[in-house]
C-alpha positions in Angstrom: -8.1 10.3 35.2 -11.6 8.4 35.2 -14.5 8.7 32.5 -17.3 10.0 34.3 -21.2 10.5 33.3 -22.8 13.3 35.2 -26.4 13.7 34.8 -28.0 17.2 35.2 -31.3 17.3 35.7 -33.2 20.9 36.6 -35.4 20.6 39.9 -38.8 21.7 38.7 -37.6 23.5 35.9 -41.0 25.1 34.5 -42.3 26.2 38.1 -39.0 27.4 39.2 -38.5 29.8 36.2 -42.2 30.8 36.8 -41.5 31.6 40.3 -38.7 33.5 38.9 -40.8 35.9 36.9 -43.2 36.0 40.0 -41.4 36.1 43.2 -44.5 36.1 45.4 -45.1 32.9 43.5 -42.4 31.4 46.3 -43.4 28.9 48.6 -46.9 28.1 47.2 -48.1 25.5 45.2 -47.8 26.1 41.6 -49.0 24.5 38.5 -48.3 24.8 35.0 -50.5 23.5 32.0 -52.9 24.2 29.0 -53.6 27.9 28.8 -53.9 28.0 33.0 -57.4 27.6 33.5 -58.1 24.2 35.5 -61.8 25.1 35.0 -61.1 24.1 31.1 -59.7 20.3 29.7 -56.2 20.1 29.8 -53.2 18.3 31.4 -50.6 19.3 33.9 -47.1 20.1 32.7 -45.4 20.5 36.0 -46.2 21.3 39.6 -44.0 22.7 41.9 -42.9 20.6 45.2 -45.3 22.2 47.0 -47.8 21.2 44.8 -46.6 17.6 44.5 -47.2 17.0 48.3 -50.7 17.4 47.5 -50.6 14.6 44.5 -50.6 16.7 42.0 -48.2 15.5 38.9 -47.3 15.8 35.4 -50.2 14.4 33.2 -52.7 14.7 35.6 -55.7 16.4 34.1 -56.2 20.0 35.3 -59.5 19.7 36.7 -58.0 16.5 39.0 -55.4 19.0 40.1 -57.6 22.0 41.3 -59.6 19.0 43.2 -56.6 18.2 44.5 -54.7 21.4 45.5 -57.5 24.1 45.4 -55.3 26.6 46.7 -52.9 26.3 43.6 -52.1 28.8 41.2 -52.8 27.7 37.8 -50.6 29.5 35.2 -50.5 28.7 31.4 -47.4 27.2 29.5 -45.1 29.9 28.3 -42.4 27.9 26.2 -40.5 30.6 24.8 -39.7 31.5 28.4 -38.5 27.6 29.3 -36.4 27.3 26.0 -34.3 30.6 26.9 -33.8 29.7 30.6 -32.8 26.1 28.9 -30.3 27.7 26.6 -28.8 29.8 29.3 -28.4 26.5 31.3 -26.9 24.8 28.6 -24.7 27.3 27.6 -23.3 27.2 30.9 -22.7 23.2 30.8 -20.7 23.7 27.7 -18.1 26.1 29.5 -16.6 23.0 31.8 -14.2 21.3 29.5 -16.3 18.5 29.0 -18.8 16.6 26.1 -22.3 17.6 26.7 -25.4 16.0 25.6 -28.5 18.1 25.9 -31.9 15.8 26.5 -34.2 18.2 26.5 -35.2 21.5 27.9 -34.3 20.2 31.9 -31.9 17.7 31.5 -28.1 16.9 30.0 -25.3 14.4 30.2 -22.2 15.5 30.3 -19.2 13.4 30.0 -16.2 14.1 31.6 -12.5 13.0 32.4 -12.0 13.7 36.6 -10.7 12.0 39.8 -13.3 14.2 41.4 -16.6 13.8 40.0 -18.5 15.2 43.1 -16.3 18.1 42.9 -17.4 18.7 39.2 -21.1 18.4 40.0 -20.9 20.7 42.5 -19.3 23.5 40.7 -21.8 22.8 37.7 -24.9 23.2 40.4 -22.8 26.6 41.5 -22.4 28.0 38.4 -25.9 27.1 36.7 -27.4 28.8 39.8 -25.3 31.8 39.2 -26.2 32.0 36.0 -29.7 31.3 35.9 -30.8 31.3 39.6 -31.8 27.8 38.7 -31.2 24.7 41.1 -30.3 21.4 39.7 -29.7 18.0 40.3 -26.5 15.9 39.3 -26.5 12.1 39.3 -22.9 10.7 38.9 -22.5 7.0 37.0 -20.0 4.8 35.2 -22.2 5.0 32.4 -25.5 7.4 31.0 -27.9 4.6 32.8 -26.6 4.6 36.2 -26.0 8.4 36.0 -29.4 9.2 35.0 -31.1 6.8 37.5 -28.4 8.6 40.3 -30.4 11.5 39.6 -33.6 10.5 41.1 -31.7 9.8 44.7 -29.9 13.3 44.7 -33.3 15.0 44.5 -33.8 17.9 45.3 -30.8 20.1 44.3 -28.8 16.8 45.5 -25.4 14.8 44.3 -25.3 10.9 44.4 -23.2 8.8 42.5 -24.5 5.3 41.2 -22.0 2.6 39.8 -21.4 -0.8 39.0 -20.0 -1.5 42.4 -23.2 -0.2 44.1 -26.2 -0.9 41.6 -27.7 -3.7 43.3 -27.2 -2.5 46.6 -29.1 1.1 45.7 -31.6 -0.7 43.2 -31.7 -4.3 43.6 -34.8 -5.1 45.1 -36.7 -1.8 43.8 -39.8 -2.8 40.9 -38.2 -3.0 37.4 -40.2 0.5 36.6 -37.6 2.1 38.7 -35.2 1.4 35.7 -34.8 4.2 32.9 -36.5 2.5 29.8 -39.1 0.4 31.3 -42.9 1.5 31.9 -46.0 0.2 33.2 -46.8 -2.4 30.8 -43.4 -3.6 30.4 -43.1 -4.5 34.2 -46.4 -5.9 34.2 -45.4 -8.5 31.8 -42.2 -8.9 33.6 -44.4 -9.6 36.1 -46.5 -12.3 34.3 -43.0 -13.7 33.8 -41.8 -13.9 37.5 -39.7 -11.0 37.2 -40.8 -8.0 39.9 -37.8 -6.9 40.8 -34.6 -5.3 39.2 -32.2 -8.1 41.0 -34.7 -10.8 38.8 -34.3 -8.8 35.8 -30.5 -9.0 36.4 -30.5 -12.8 36.6 -33.3 -13.4 33.9 -32.3 -16.0 31.4 -32.1 -13.5 28.2 -33.0 -16.7 25.8 -36.4 -16.7 28.0 -37.2 -13.4 27.8 -36.2 -13.0 24.0 -39.1 -15.3 23.5 -41.3 -12.8 25.5 -40.3 -9.8 24.4 -38.4 -10.2 21.0 -35.2 -11.7 20.4 -33.8 -7.8 20.6 -35.9 -6.3 23.4 -35.4 -9.4 25.7 -31.8 -9.6 26.4 -31.8 -5.5 26.5 -34.0 -5.9 29.1 -31.5 -8.3 31.0 -28.7 -5.4 30.2 -30.9 -2.8 31.4 -31.3 -5.0 34.5 -27.3 -5.2 35.0 -27.3 -1.7 34.9 -25.2 -1.9 31.6 -25.1 0.7 29.0 -22.2 1.4 26.1 -24.0 3.9 24.7 -21.2 7.1 24.7 -22.0 10.8 25.5 -22.3 12.7 22.3 -22.3 16.6 21.6 -24.0 16.0 17.9 -27.0 18.0 18.0 -30.5 16.6 18.9 -32.8 15.6 15.8 -36.1 14.7 16.6 -38.0 11.7 15.7 -40.7 13.3 15.2 -43.0 15.8 14.7 -46.6 16.3 16.3 -49.6 18.0 16.8 -52.7 17.4 19.3 -55.9 19.3 20.6 -57.6 18.9 23.9 -61.9 19.3 23.1 -63.8 21.2 26.1 -66.6 19.2 24.8 -66.4 15.8 23.9 -66.9 14.8 19.9 -69.7 12.7 19.4 -69.9 12.4 15.8 -67.0 10.7 14.0 -67.3 13.1 10.8 -66.3 15.7 13.0 -63.2 13.6 14.2 -62.4 13.0 11.3 -62.7 17.1 10.3 -60.3 17.5 13.0 -57.9 15.0 12.5 -57.4 16.4 8.8 -56.3 20.1 10.7 -53.9 18.5 12.7 -52.5 16.7 9.8 -52.1 19.5 7.9 -50.9 21.3 10.4 -48.4 18.2 11.1 -47.5 18.3 7.4 -46.4 22.2 7.6 -43.9 21.3 10.6 -42.8 18.6 8.8 -42.0 20.7 5.4 -39.7 22.6 7.2 -37.4 19.7 8.0 -34.7 18.2 5.7 -36.2 14.5 5.9 -39.2 12.7 4.9 -42.1 11.1 7.4 -42.2 7.6 7.1 -45.2 6.8 9.3 -47.9 8.4 10.6 -50.1 8.2 14.1 -53.3 9.1 15.5 -53.8 9.0 19.1 -57.3 8.9 20.7 -58.5 9.5 24.2 -61.6 8.6 24.5 -64.0 10.2 27.4 -63.6 9.8 30.3 -59.7 9.3 30.0 -58.6 6.0 27.9 -56.1 6.5 25.6 -55.4 4.3 22.3 -53.4 5.2 19.2 -52.8 3.4 15.5 -50.2 4.1 13.0 -50.0 3.5 9.2 -47.1 3.5 7.1 -46.7 5.8 3.9 -46.0 4.1 0.8 -42.8 6.0 0.3 -40.9 8.7 2.3 -42.7 11.5 1.8 -43.2 15.7 3.1 -46.2 15.6 0.4 -49.0 17.4 2.7 -51.9 15.5 0.8 -50.3 11.8 1.6 -49.6 12.7 5.2 -53.4 13.6 5.4 -54.7 10.6 3.7 -52.5 8.2 6.2 -53.8 10.1 9.6 -57.2 9.3 7.8 -56.4 5.7 7.5 -54.6 5.3 10.7 -58.0 6.8 12.2 -59.9 3.9 10.4 -58.0 1.1 12.8 -60.1 2.7 15.6 -63.5 0.5 15.7 -64.3 2.1 18.9 -66.7 5.2 18.4 -67.0 6.5 21.7 -67.1 10.2 22.5 -63.5 11.8 22.0 -61.7 14.4 24.3 -58.4 14.4 22.9 -56.6 13.8 18.9 -53.3 13.7 17.9 -51.7 13.0 14.8 -47.7 12.2 14.7 -45.6 12.1 11.7 -42.4 10.0 12.4 -39.5 10.5 10.2 -36.8 8.5 8.3 -34.0 7.2 10.8 -30.7 9.2 10.8 -27.4 7.1 10.1 -24.7 8.3 11.9 
């Protein structure tokens, strides 16, 4: 039998959970974000397919979402409900003779030995639907990267296979940011280097890209363009790499003394979260979103790994000092990054 990787991705997960709780919303545009009030500042956590048809998507300001789709139903985020639904889905996946690697609330890799991966994929869909009433899409690949990307071609509620044999046929002419791991900034840097498509990235010289992106990142980008991924599916418990808190203010903070006080508040909340871990923080990052919507970050390394609240707050203050811009602020965030966990 052949070893296959299946990527199981729940369709419009958060919105779907909300519709199950409120059947009268089925077929209507549903937007989940913040406290559910689109007149306040906040961003979209997820949108139903009906809302997406109006251009509403994750990360969009709620006020913009309301303008794009005024007939949408706006709901507050209910993390406990989504976590409970997610746990039911993952328990269902663990009922298979397979290795399950949880990626988040709404997705997981499943490593399985089979000669009929499509059959397993459809059985996964059937069991998840039966257990939770939630639909999912399953991407099939000969590695995790290809399985993850295959899912996008199967949406919604479908099954799609992507392998080394079909990689360039499916993705060769697509832009580089179609790849899992390449964002808009990296895509722009690649375009500046004359690399616009996945096929061009696969054919690029690793040495040349190493000179532009670094000795590790450059060759990795080329391997990404070729669809290469040797990481195994692992059922080891997911371990958070950081803890973070952030606040969106309903009025812009123009006084930077007030900004510093709010960073201190967030840093203390993050320190409380860190205290619940068995690991120490090694770096603190502050995120600032200026009015109207430009976001920047600065980090500060701690002198030594620590869980000390005072040290974390001091590092957050030092990171804030890295911002030369003193424009009004609409959002602040503080993130404490942990020591790397060795396998």
